[in-house]
N, C-alpha and C positions, 0 to 999 in steps of 0.2 A: 503494499499500500503506500501511498505518498506520505512522506514524512518531511517535516521542516529541516533544513540544513542543520540548524544548531539552535538552540534556544538558552536564554539567559537565565540563570537562577541567582537571585539575590538571598542570601541568608546571612545569619548571625551566628558566629562561631563562639560559643561560650567557653570560658575555662577558669580557673580559680582566679588568676590575675586580673583578666580584662574579658571584655566582650568587644569584638572587633567586626564591623562590616565589611564583606568582602563580595566579589563578583567572581563567578566561575563560568567557564564555557563547557558545556556538555554537548557532545556529539561531533560528528566529523572529526574525530582525532583528539578531542578534548576530553579524554576520560582516564588520564593517567591515575594510578593510584586507585581506581574504583573496581568494585567488584560488583558482578550482576548475579541476581537470581531471578527466575520467573517462573511463573505457573505451568507453562506449556513448553516453549522452545527458548532454550538459553542462548543458541546460537544466533537465533534470529535478533535477540535482544543486544548481543554483541554488535552486530551488524548495524544496529542503529546508532550506537555510541562511535563506531569507527566509520569507514565510508564504504565497505563492500556491500553492493546492491543498493546502493542510497538513491532514492529518487530525488532529485534537488526541487526546490522551488523555483520561481521565475527568476527571481534575482540571481540565484546561484546558477542557474542555466545560462542566464545571460553572462555571468562572470565567466563562466568555462568557456562560453563560445568566444568571447573576447580574447581568450588566450589560444583557443585551438584555430580560429579562421582570421581571415582578413576582414570579415564582415558578415553581417546576418540579419535577418529580419524577426519580425513577430511570431511568424509561424516556426521559424527555426528554434525559437525558445520554447514554444509550446511542444514541439516534438521531443526536443531534449528533456523537458520535465515530464513528459508522459513515459517516454522509453527508458532514460537514464542515460547516465555518462558512458558506462562501459559498452551499452549495445551501442550508441553513437559511434565511439570510436572503432568499433569491431567492424560496424558498417562501413565506414570511412575508409579503414584500412583495406577492404576488400574492393573498394572501386576501382575500375580500370581507368585508363587516361580515356578522355573524351574525345581528344583529336590531338596531334602534334602541331606544334607551333611551326615546325618546318613545312608541314603540309598547309598550314594555312598561309605561310608567307609564300609558298610556292604558287598558291592560288590568286592571292593578290599580284605577285610578279608577273602571271600570265595575264592577267586583266590589264596591266599596265603595258605589256608589250603588244597585246592585241589592240588595245585602245589607241596607242600612239603610232602602231605599225613600225615599231623599232625593235627589232630582234635583239639588239645588243644593248637594251635598256636595263640599266641596273637595277638592283632591289635596295631601295634606300631604307634608311632607319626606320622612318615613319611606318613602314610594313611591319616592322617587328613590333612597334609600339601597338598598332591596331591588332595585330594576331595576340599578343599578351592580354590586351583588354578584351577582345572576343572570348578568349579563353576564361578569364575571370568571371564575366558576367553570364557565360551559358553553360559552365561546367559545375558540377555538384559535387566534386572531390575537393572540398574545402579546406580539410586537413592536410592534404598533400600540397595544396597550394601555399598554405600557411607556411609549412616545413621547407618548401623549395624556395620562399622568399627569405627564410631565414638563412639557408646556405648559400644562397646568393651573396649574404653578407659576410659569410665566413670564407668561401672559395671565390674571390672577387675578381670579374674580369668588369670591364667598363667600356660604354661606348666612347667615352672620353679617352680614345686611343686612336691608331693608326687605322683600325677597321670601323670608325666613327660613323660610316653611312652605309654598312653592309648589313643588312636585316638578317642573313643567314648566320652571320658571325655571333650575334647574340641569341638569335632564335634556336639555333641548334644546340647552343651551350645551355641555354635555360632548360630545353627539353632533357638534357641530361639530369638537371637538378630535381627535376619532375619525375623523371623515370626511376631515379635511385633514392627518392625521398624516403621510401620505406624498404629500402634494400639494404646492403651490407656497405658500411662505410668504406672498406678497403676497395670495393668495385666502385664505388664513387671517386675515390682518389684515382684508381687507375683511368677511368673515364675522363676525369678533368685533365690527367698528365698528358694524355693523347690528344686533347681537343686542340685542333689548330687555333681556336680564338685565345686560348690560354698560351699557346706556344708563341703567338705573335705579343700577346700583352705582356708576357713575362719574358719575353726576347729569347726563347731558347729553340724556336723553330730555325733550322738551318745553323744549328749550333755546332761547329766543326770539333774535330778532335784536336789535340795540342800540336803545335808545330812551333818549337822555340827557336828555329831559324828565321822565322819571321815575326816572333814574338806573339804568337798566336795560341791562345789558351780558353778553354771552355768558358762560356758565359755563366755567370753565378747567380744570376737573378732567380731564376726558379728554384734552384736548390736552397737558397736563404728562405724565400717566402714559403715553400712548401712545408718547412719545418717552423718558422717563426709564426706563421699566420694559419694554416691548414691542418697541422698534425699536433705539434709538441709545444709550441711557445719557447720563450725564451730561457725559461729558468725552470729548475726540478719543482716537480709538485708531488704532494701526497695525493693518495686516492680521493682524498676530501677537498682537493682542489687548493689546499694551502701551500704555501711557498716553502720549500726546503732550504734552510741556511746552513752555513757552514760554522765552525767552532768561533768563527768572529762575528757571527750573526749576519754575514752576507749572503744573499741569494745565491745558490749554486747553479750557474748556467748549464743549460741543457745541451748547449754545443758550442764550439768555437769557430773561428775562422778556417782553420785546418779541415773541420768536419764539413764546412761550405764548399772548399775546394775540392775534397773528395767526391762530395755528393754532385757536384756539378759535372764530373767526368761521365756520370749516368746518363744524364741528360743531353747527350749528343748524339747527332746522326739522325735527328728527327726533321722530316719535311714533308712537303704537301704529298697527299695520295695521288694527285692528278699529273704530277710533274714527272719529267724523264730527265731532267738535269737538275743537279744540285745547286743550292744557293740562288733560286729564282723567286720571284714574288707570287703571289696568288694568280692562277691561270684566269680566273674570273670569279665572280661574286660565289657561285656554288662551291668554289674550292674548300670554303668552310664547313661544308655539310659532312664530309668523310673524314675520319681520324688520320692523324699523321701516320706516317709510315716509316720505319727504320732503315736507313742506308748503312749497313754494318761498315761499309768502307770509310765512313765519316764519324764512326763511333769510337770513343777512346778506348784502346785496349788496355789489358794489364788489370792488375789488381786494384779494388778500390776499398779502403777501410773506412766503414761506416760507424754509426752509434753502436754503442754496448760492446765493442769490440767485435762487431760483425764484419767479415770479410768476404767480399765479392771475388770469386777467384778469376786467374788470368784465363779467359776461355780461349780455347784454340779449336776450331775458329771463332772469331769474335762473334757474340751473340748479344745485341745491344738490347733486345726485348726481354731476354732472360735476367740482364743487368737491371733492367727497369723494374721487373718484377720483384727481384731481391730488395731492392731499393724500397719500393712501396710495402713490402712486408716488413722490412726494418722498421718504417717509421710507424706502421699500422700496429706492430707489436710492441712499440716503445712504452714503457709504463706511463709515460706522459699523456699519451693520446686519448685513452679514456677520460680522465678528469679534465683535461683541457677542452676536447669537443663537448662533452657532457654540460660542464659550466657555461660555454657558450650559448648551447640550446636552451639551457634553463632562462639565461638572460634574455633571450629574444622571445621566448613565449610566456615567461612567468614573472620573473622578479630580477631586478639588477643585482641584488646582494644576497643570493640564495645561502643557507647557513652550509657550513662544511658537511653537516649530517646529510643535508638533502643532495649535496654534489656526491657525497660517499655511495649514497643509495642507488643514483642513477649510474656512477661508474661501475658499480657492481653488476648492473644489467648490462652495460657495454661489454665488459669483460666476459659475461656469460649471460645469455639470455634465458638460463633454464634448462636448454638443451644443449649447452656445451659449444655454442657458438658465439664468436666475439663480434662486436660492430655491428650488430643487428638494429638498425635505425626505428624500425616498426616498434620494437619491444622498448627502446630508449624513450621514443616520443610517448607512447602509452604510460611509461612509468613517471615521466616528467609530468603529464597532466594529470594522472591520479594520484601523485603522490600526497601525502598528509599535508606537507607545507603549502602545497598548491591549491589544495581544497579547503582548509580549515579556514572557517569563516571568519574566525579572530583576527587574520591577518588583515582582514578588511579596516581594522582600526590601528594597525601598526604602521606608525610613520615610517620605519625603516623598509617596510616590504613594499612591492610593487615596482612600477617603472613608468617614466614618462612616456605617453603614446607616442609610437612614431608619426609623423605628420601625415606620412603617405598612407598610413595604415588609417588615420583619421578621414582622410579623403575617400578611401574605398568604403569605409563604414557607412558613411553618407548615402553612397550609392546603394549599399546593401539594405541598408535599414528602410529606406523609402522606395526601393523597388524600381530602381532606374531602368527605364525599358525604352525600346523603339517600336516602331510601326512594323519593322520587318524583322526584327529578332537579331538584325545584323548591328553591331557597334563598330563605331569608330572612336578613338581617343588616343591623340598622341601624347597626351599629358604634359603639354608644354608649359600651360601655366601652373600646373601642378608644381612642376619642377621650378619656375620662376619663384613661385609663392613659398615653396617649404624646403627647396633644395634637395628633392628626393624623387626618383621615380625607379622602376627596376633597372638595374645594371647600368647605372649612371654616376657612380660614385667617382669623386675627384681623384681616387687614387686606390691601390691594392689594398689599403687600411681601411677601406670601406667609408660610409658616411661619417661613421663615428668609430672609436675603438673601445673595445669592451672594457679596459681599464681606465677610461677617462673620468678625472676627478674634477668637477667645478670647483674653482676657487670659493671658499667659504666652509659652511657648517658640514657639508659633505665631504670635503676633503679633510677638515680637522677631526671628523669621525672616523676616518680611514675607511670611507665608503666609495663607491663608484655610481657613475649616473651617465652610461653611454651617449644616451639620445640628447643629452645637454649639449654635447659638443657641437652640434648644429642649431642649437638655440640661441638666437641671437636678437638684436633689436630689429633687423632686416626680416628674419624669419618668424618672429612673434607678429610683427605688423603682417607680415606676408600672409601668415594663416589667416588672421582675422579679414583681411582683403578678400582672402580666397573664398572663406565662408559666405562673404558676402555676395560674392559673383556666383557661387555654387547653389546657395541656398536662397538668398533673398532675389536675386536677379534670375535664377532659374537656369544659368548656363552651367550645366553640370559637368559637360565633357567638351573636349577640344576636337570637334570634327572638320577636317581640311581635305583638300584634293588628294587623290592617290598619285596623281600625276599632273603635271602642269596644263593649266586650263582646263580641268575636268568640269563639266556642267555640273552645277550645284544640284540639279534636279536628279542627277545619278544617285544621289544618298541623301535625298529629303527625307526618306523614310529610316535613316541610320542616325536621325538626331535624338539624343537621350533626354528624356524628362522624367522627373521626379514625380512620385505620386504620394500626396499627404492627405489624400480623401480620407481614410480610416480616421485620422487625427482631426479633421475639420469637424467631427461630430462633437468634440469638446471644446469648443471655442467660446461659448456663452459663459458670462463671468461667474455664474454658480457651478460651472463644470472644469473651469480651468485647472483646478487642482487635479481633475482626473487626467486631462490633457498632460500636465507636468509630471503626474505619476508615471504615465505611460512612456513618456520620453526619457525619463528617468531610468526606467527598466531597460529601455530598448538602446540607449546610447551609453548610459553610464553604469549600469549595473545596481542602480538603487543607491549610489555613493553621493548623491548631490543632496546638500543639507537642507533642512526646514528653511533655515535663514535664504539661502540662495533661492530656493523654489519659490518662497514668498516675494522676494525681491523681483524675480522674473514675472511673476502673476502681477505685480503691481506695475510694471512696465506695460505688459501686454494689454491690460485693462485701458491705457490710455489710447488705444487704436480702435477704430471702429470695426463693427463685426456685424454688418446688416447683409450684405452680398456673399455670396461663395466665395468671390475673389478676396473680399476682406477676411473672410474666415480662415482661407489658406495662408493670407499674409500674416495673420496671427500666430498660426503654427510655425511658420517659417521664421518668424522673429523669436518665438520661444526657442526652437532648435537652435537658432544662431546664439542666442545668450547663453543657453546651456553648454553649448560646445566651446565656448571662451571661458567658461568657469574652471578656475585651478582644481576644483574637485573632478571635473571631467578629464582633466589632462592628465592626470595621474591615475594609472589604472592600477587598483588593488584587488 
């Protein structure tokens, strides 16, 4: 049966010396030191106090979906409330890909070629943006999409590079993230290592073997970043994510410059799959579709000394692919890989400052999913979402818990919450204004270090407390004002997406049925003054998981009452104003 997430019981504890009022949280993990007896089924009573089989109330369902998806609507909340979290996750993990971004980009590309009668027309970056947005708005694998975006901020490539206007470069790479979001981390690591987009971005495509006579040595870029950013980090970690220090209290490095040099020898000899000569550029835009291939003649021969005293042998004949496989195994099996990756994923989905115990629990799942498998991302993601620290309602009042909502996810949430739709069911959105306002859109980070770094500490109380707040690295006067201006454009003005020509001088009528509009009709029912509290309760649930305080809600209601409410248009304007005010409140911006 449906149970409340938790309930507060205030009581007085009497003892000989004093009586002291206290508040405890019972349910969803808050039952330490308690024993349970029941007249029928004790195990079900224990489930009530833990999280097993728990059916959440609507606020809890909304909170869960804010962590597990990029956006959701009222029906999604109702479904989770009815089915439960475990069922929703199991259903999401079983959902297949709706379509590939590559296929959608090919479809757009053919449209450009046919419409312009230009067989050599390129696939511009706008095709990638449209493909990504079409997938978001029409595919129901919400958890996969959430994890893929998180992975895109870990294993970073960016359109701000030499492939800045090639849709296949970004689209095919993102397909890899979607395909492996619930797979094995080692397979994902291999996939991105052989990606020509990564090869170009981190400059190891056409990376040749050493030739000291001409002062030629392997490029070290990917070797450095695959350790620093994608697998193990810069310092040694305990399984709970805490830093290991030496006897002098200094962090122990996880690798040194010699390790970078040795690993760089592995990532040599890789080039385009469609080239018959070494050291050539891309043959055309579609060169980015297929994985790089190994040319052993250009691969560094000899022994490579990797981490933890692992030695790649001097293979004869040279076998570059075998060397790459050994290197990936070495990084994947490194003791740092589980806590490094798990802490990052927890930060992206749940909270910026997870407890060491939380990281430890998820690390254990990464190391062994219960069936002896290491690196099972599906098991890791499920464990992150269902962990007691993620689900305990008491954390909603913990000021050290939670995270600043990424501005791009706030934007997506508007589209999902108010069912952005088009007449045709096809969507266009190159997210140009979103990027201008927030500094974010998929695969558009300014560097390989992502839009923000996972250990970023804003100057002030957060830094003093030894905490981190990654998303605040892109929070500035410009982006704060930008988000507010963006909300006005998207909500008040109703210009929710950026629809433009696919090719020069495309007739606007070609895509007049692909213009997105929001639907606030369900909310317009509650715009009379005596029903505004219902409207705000609904918006609070839908957008902020019930976290907006009564003071803020009453302030918003007071402002909304100043606006007319006679016509249907005026009713919708009241709703839009309430959304605008709620989404600019600090209580909304911090997701707990």
